C-alpha positions as CSV (number, residue, x, y, z in Angstrom):
1,X,7.7,16.5,15.6
2,X,5.4,13.5,15.1
3,X,7.8,10.6,14.7
4,X,6.0,7.3,15.4
5,X,7.9,4.4,16.8
6,X,6.4,0.9,17.0
7,X,8.6,-1.2,19.3
8,X,8.2,-5.0,19.4
9,X,4.4,-4.7,19.2
10,X,2.5,-8.1,19.3
11,X,-1.2,-8.7,19.5
12,X,-3.0,-12.0,20.2
13,X,-6.7,-12.8,20.2
14,X,-6.9,-16.0,22.2
15,X,-4.8,-18.5,20.5
16,X,-4.6,-16.5,17.3
17,X,-1.6,-14.1,16.9
18,X,-2.5,-11.2,14.7
19,X,0.9,-9.4,15.0
20,X,4.3,-10.8,15.7
21,X,6.8,-8.4,17.4
22,X,6.4,-5.6,14.8
23,X,9.1,-2.9,14.7
24,X,8.6,0.2,12.6
25,X,9.6,3.9,12.7
26,X,7.7,6.5,10.7
27,X,9.4,9.8,10.2
28,X,7.8,13.2,10.9
29,X,5.5,14.3,8.0
30,X,6.0,10.9,6.3
31,X,3.2,9.3,4.4
32,X,3.4,5.6,5.3
33,X,1.2,3.0,3.7
34,X,0.5,-0.3,5.4
35,X,-0.2,-2.7,2.5
36,X,-1.3,-6.3,2.5
37,X,-4.1,-8.8,1.9
38,X,-7.1,-9.1,4.3
39,X,-6.1,-10.7,7.6
40,X,-2.4,-9.7,7.4
41,X,-2.6,-7.5,10.5
42,X,-2.5,-4.0,9.0
43,X,-5.8,-2.8,10.5
44,X,-4.9,-4.3,13.9
45,X,-1.6,-2.4,13.9
46,X,-3.4,0.8,12.9
47,X,-6.0,0.3,15.7
48,X,-3.2,-0.2,18.2
49,X,-1.6,3.1,17.2
50,X,-5.0,4.8,17.5
51,X,-5.6,3.3,20.9
52,X,-8.7,1.3,19.8
53,X,-6.8,-2.0,20.6
54,X,-4.3,-2.7,23.3
55,X,-1.1,-4.5,22.3
56,X,-0.4,-7.8,24.1
57,X,3.3,-6.7,24.3
58,X,5.3,-3.9,23.0
59,X,5.3,-0.1,23.0
60,X,3.9,2.8,20.8
61,X,5.6,6.2,20.9
62,X,4.4,9.3,19.1
63,X,6.5,12.5,19.1
64,X,8.9,11.1,21.7
65,X,6.1,10.2,24.1
66,X,4.9,6.7,25.0
67,X,1.2,6.5,24.3
68,X,0.2,2.8,24.4
69,X,-1.3,3.4,27.9
70,X,-3.2,6.6,26.9
71,X,-6.8,6.8,25.5
72,X,-7.2,7.8,21.9
73,X,-8.2,11.4,22.7
74,X,-4.8,12.0,24.4
75,X,-2.6,10.7,21.6
76,X,-2.7,13.7,19.2
77,X,-4.3,11.7,16.4
78,X,-7.2,11.9,14.1
79,X,-8.7,9.0,12.2
80,X,-10.6,8.6,8.9
81,X,-12.6,5.4,8.6
82,X,-13.7,3.3,5.6
83,X,-17.4,4.1,6.2
84,X,-16.7,7.9,6.6
85,X,-18.7,8.2,9.9
86,X,-20.3,11.5,8.8
87,X,-23.2,12.5,11.0
88,X,-26.4,12.7,9.0
89,X,-28.2,15.1,11.4
90,X,-25.4,17.7,11.1
91,X,-24.5,20.1,8.3
92,X,-21.1,19.8,6.6
93,X,-19.9,22.8,8.7
94,X,-20.9,21.1,11.9
95,X,-19.5,17.8,10.9
96,X,-16.1,19.4,10.3
97,X,-16.4,21.4,13.5
98,X,-17.5,18.4,15.6
99,X,-14.2,17.6,17.2
100,X,-13.4,21.2,17.7
101,X,-16.7,21.7,19.6
102,X,-15.8,18.7,21.8
103,X,-12.5,20.4,22.7
104,X,-14.3,23.7,23.3
105,X,-12.3,25.6,20.7
106,X,-13.4,29.3,20.5
107,X,-15.9,30.0,17.7
108,X,-13.6,32.3,15.8
109,X,-11.0,29.5,15.6
110,X,-13.6,27.0,14.7
111,X,-14.7,29.2,11.8
112,X,-11.1,29.6,10.6
113,X,-10.2,25.9,10.7
114,X,-13.5,24.8,9.1
115,X,-13.1,27.4,6.3
116,X,-9.5,26.4,5.7
117,X,-10.0,22.7,5.6
118,X,-13.2,23.0,3.5
119,X,-11.2,25.0,1.0
120,X,-8.4,22.4,1.0
121,X,-10.9,19.6,0.2
122,X,-12.9,21.8,-2.3
123,X,-16.1,21.5,-0.4
124,X,-16.5,25.1,0.8
125,X,-19.7,25.5,-1.3
126,X,-21.3,22.5,0.6
127,X,-20.9,23.8,4.2
128,X,-24.7,24.4,4.7
129,X,-25.8,21.0,3.3
130,X,-26.6,17.8,5.3
131,X,-24.7,14.6,4.6
132,X,-27.8,13.0,3.0
133,X,-27.5,15.5,0.2
134,X,-23.9,14.6,-0.6
135,X,-22.4,12.0,-2.9
136,X,-20.0,9.3,-1.5
137,X,-17.0,11.3,-2.7
138,X,-18.2,14.5,-1.0
139,X,-18.8,12.6,2.3
140,X,-15.3,11.3,2.1
141,X,-14.0,14.8,1.7
142,X,-16.0,15.9,4.7
143,X,-14.4,13.1,6.8
144,X,-10.9,14.1,5.7
145,X,-11.7,17.8,6.4
146,X,-12.9,16.9,9.9
147,X,-9.7,15.1,10.7
148,X,-7.5,17.9,9.3
149,X,-9.5,20.6,11.2
150,X,-8.2,19.1,14.5
151,X,-4.6,19.9,13.3
152,X,-3.4,16.5,14.7
153,X,0.1,15.3,14.9
154,X,-0.9,12.1,13.1
155,X,-3.7,11.1,10.8
156,X,-4.7,7.5,10.5
157,X,-6.6,6.3,7.5
158,X,-8.3,2.9,7.3
159,X,-9.1,2.1,3.6
160,X,-10.8,5.5,3.2
161,X,-11.3,5.2,-0.6
162,X,-12.5,1.7,-0.9
163,X,-16.2,2.6,-1.1
164,X,-15.6,5.0,-4.1
165,X,-15.8,4.1,-7.7
166,X,-12.6,3.8,-9.8
167,X,-12.6,7.3,-11.3
168,X,-13.4,9.0,-8.0
169,X,-10.7,7.0,-6.3
170,X,-8.2,8.3,-8.8
171,X,-9.3,11.9,-8.2
172,X,-9.3,11.5,-4.4
173,X,-5.8,9.9,-4.4
174,X,-4.3,13.0,-6.1
175,X,-6.2,15.3,-3.8
176,X,-5.2,13.4,-0.6
177,X,-1.5,13.4,-1.5
178,X,-1.5,17.1,-2.2
179,X,-3.6,18.1,0.9
180,X,-1.6,15.9,3.4
181,X,1.7,17.2,2.0
182,X,0.5,20.8,2.5
183,X,-0.8,20.0,6.0
184,X,2.6,18.6,7.0
185,X,0.9,15.8,9.0
186,X,2.4,12.4,9.6
187,X,0.1,9.9,7.9
188,X,-0.5,6.2,8.2
189,X,-2.7,4.8,5.5
190,X,-4.1,1.2,5.4
191,X,-5.0,-0.4,2.1
192,X,-5.0,-3.7,0.2
193,X,-4.9,-1.8,-3.1
194,X,-1.3,-1.8,-4.4
195,X,-2.0,1.1,-6.9
196,X,-3.1,3.3,-4.0
197,X,0.0,2.3,-2.1
198,X,2.4,3.0,-4.9
199,X,0.8,6.3,-5.8
200,X,0.4,7.8,-2.3
201,X,3.3,6.5,-0.2
202,X,6.6,7.9,0.7
203,X,7.3,4.4,2.0
204,X,5.3,1.2,1.9
205,X,5.3,-1.4,4.7
206,X,4.2,-4.7,3.1
207,X,2.6,-7.0,5.6
208,X,2.0,-10.7,5.6
209,X,1.0,-13.0,8.4
210,X,1.2,-10.4,11.1
211,X,4.8,-9.3,10.1
212,X,6.3,-6.5,8.1
213,X,8.0,-8.2,5.2
214,X,9.5,-5.1,3.7
215,X,9.4,-1.3,4.4
216,X,10.9,0.9,1.7
217,X,10.0,3.5,-0.9
218,X,7.6,2.4,-3.7
219,X,10.2,2.0,-6.4
220,X,12.5,-0.1,-4.1
221,X,9.6,-2.3,-3.1
222,X,8.6,-2.8,-6.8
223,X,12.1,-3.3,-8.3
224,X,13.8,-5.0,-5.4
225,X,11.3,-7.1,-3.4
226,X,12.9,-8.4,-0.2
227,X,10.9,-11.6,-0.3
228,X,9.1,-13.7,-2.8
229,X,5.7,-12.7,-1.3
230,X,6.4,-9.0,-2.1
231,X,7.1,-9.8,-5.7
232,X,4.0,-12.0,-6.0
233,X,1.8,-9.4,-4.3
234,X,3.0,-6.2,-5.8
235,X,2.5,-5.7,-9.6
236,X,-0.4,-6.3,-12.0
237,X,0.4,-8.8,-13.3
238,X,2.8,-9.9,-10.5
239,X,6.3,-11.3,-10.9
240,X,7.0,-14.5,-12.8
241,X,8.8,-17.2,-10.9
242,X,10.7,-20.2,-12.5
243,X,12.6,-23.1,-11.0
244,X,16.4,-22.8,-11.5
245,X,19.0,-25.5,-11.5
246,X,22.8,-25.0,-10.8
247,X,24.9,-24.8,-13.9
248,X,28.3,-24.1,-12.5
249,X,29.7,-21.4,-10.2
250,X,27.3,-18.4,-10.2
251,X,25.4,-19.9,-13.2
252,X,21.8,-21.1,-13.2
253,X,19.8,-23.0,-15.9
254,X,16.2,-21.8,-16.3
255,X,14.0,-23.4,-18.9
256,X,17.1,-24.5,-20.9
257,X,18.7,-21.0,-20.8
258,X,21.8,-20.2,-18.6
259,X,21.9,-17.0,-16.5
260,X,24.4,-15.4,-14.2
261,X,23.0,-15.6,-10.7
262,X,23.9,-15.7,-7.0
263,X,26.4,-18.0,-5.3
264,X,23.9,-20.1,-3.4
265,X,22.9,-23.7,-2.8
266,X,19.5,-23.2,-4.3
267,X,17.7,-20.3,-6.1
268,X,14.5,-19.4,-7.8
269,X,14.4,-17.1,-10.9
270,X,12.1,-14.1,-11.0
271,X,11.3,-11.4,-13.6
272,X,8.5,-8.9,-14.0
273,X,6.3,-9.3,-17.1
274,X,7.2,-5.9,-18.4
275,X,10.9,-6.7,-18.3
276,X,10.6,-9.3,-21.1
277,X,10.9,-8.8,-24.8
278,X,10.6,-11.1,-27.8
279,X,13.9,-12.5,-29.1
280,X,15.3,-15.1,-31.3
281,X,16.7,-16.7,-28.2
282,X,15.4,-16.6,-24.7
283,X,12.9,-18.5,-22.6
284,X,10.8,-20.7,-24.8
285,X,7.1,-19.9,-24.2
286,X,4.0,-21.5,-25.5
287,X,1.3,-18.8,-25.8
288,X,-2.0,-19.6,-24.0
289,X,-4.0,-16.4,-23.9
290,X,-3.5,-13.0,-25.6
291,X,-5.2,-9.9,-24.1
292,X,-5.0,-6.6,-26.1
293,X,-5.1,-3.8,-23.5
294,X,-4.7,-0.7,-25.7
295,X,-1.1,0.6,-25.1
296,X,0.2,-3.0,-24.6
297,X,-0.7,-6.7,-25.0
298,X,-0.7,-9.1,-22.1
299,X,0.4,-12.6,-23.1
300,X,-0.1,-15.5,-20.8
301,X,2.1,-18.4,-21.7
302,X,3.6,-21.6,-20.4
303,X,7.4,-21.8,-19.8
304,X,8.8,-25.2,-18.7
305,X,5.2,-26.1,-17.7
306,X,4.9,-23.1,-15.4
307,X,2.5,-20.1,-15.9
308,X,4.4,-17.1,-17.3
309,X,3.2,-13.6,-18.3
310,X,4.7,-11.0,-20.5
311,X,3.6,-7.4,-21.2
312,X,4.5,-6.7,-24.9
313,X,4.1,-3.8,-27.3
314,X,0.6,-3.5,-28.7
315,X,2.0,-4.1,-32.2
316,X,3.0,-7.6,-31.2
317,X,0.1,-10.0,-31.5
318,X,1.1,-13.7,-31.1
319,X,-1.7,-16.2,-31.2
320,X,-2.6,-19.0,-28.8
321,X,-0.6,-22.0,-29.6
322,X,2.4,-20.0,-31.0
323,X,5.9,-20.7,-29.6
324,X,7.8,-17.5,-28.9
325,X,11.0,-16.7,-27.1
326,X,11.1,-14.1,-24.3
327,X,14.4,-12.6,-23.2
328,X,14.6,-11.0,-19.8
329,X,16.3,-7.6,-19.2
330,X,19.5,-8.9,-17.5
331,X,19.7,-6.3,-14.7
332,X,16.0,-6.8,-13.9
333,X,16.3,-10.5,-13.0
334,X,15.8,-11.2,-9.3
335,X,16.6,-14.4,-7.3
336,X,15.0,-15.9,-4.2
337,X,15.9,-18.6,-1.8
338,X,13.3,-21.4,-2.2
339,X,13.6,-22.4,1.5
340,X,13.4,-19.0,3.2
341,X,11.6,-17.1,0.4
342,X,14.0,-14.2,0.9
343,X,15.8,-12.3,-1.8
344,X,19.3,-13.5,-2.6
């Protein structure tokens, strides 16, 4: 069992606090993605789990064993880096076998594990080649195979696909998800790419300012963001936000329209661009920019003087300067506290 428990972990570099008392439990065999913008603390947290950084305070437990005082080699982990770290002077076989050699694993077992992981990553035909003869995608496969060959309790991945082109990232995402599910390994994956996070994760931990803002499955994070930051960070385009004014008990006026909402002293209205549709009544929007994107059209408009986007059917082609009305799907409206930025 490779349950990972992060207990009140904080990390400071001089006067700068990179992590603020982070608590997180990752289940055995779970694929957890740490998602956030640069500088949010996700890589620092990963490096603390790996043993490459020491927490200022807090504890790290893996498989029921406290490990924050142990060196990386004693934690039962393997790591895949952004830059692959594939040795150019070794063949693919020897790259995959490198960690096994360091542990003095018998040759027959080395052969078995290298063959198995190479087949999983579809690189068995490359075992005799040197890394200089490989493409970026092939080198990434070698790095993942090397980690899997160690049969670790936990695999840590730090933006492993960021150096690949878009089509190769798409292919590698699908392969990674299948391979890691088959290997039954607990995985922590760091990325700033929300598409990667949504497609790979069993759960996503959205980080901001050294804190975990929300940890939930991808659909929950997308549909029910726990904080305004999550709604503004997840989604392409992200959520729309509009100022709301009280209009009676549980009623809120937004751009001249009245909606049912929370019983609160103040609230901000939020809706995703794809949860809007043209209507004879609805939020009055002045069209600014129209972007045909094949299966749909992205419309950037102004509602009550605030930027507002809608994803419409491709058959709908308003023109810049047009006034249209956009009606939100009622059960997709979300509300946030303007002071705390938390969901209401």
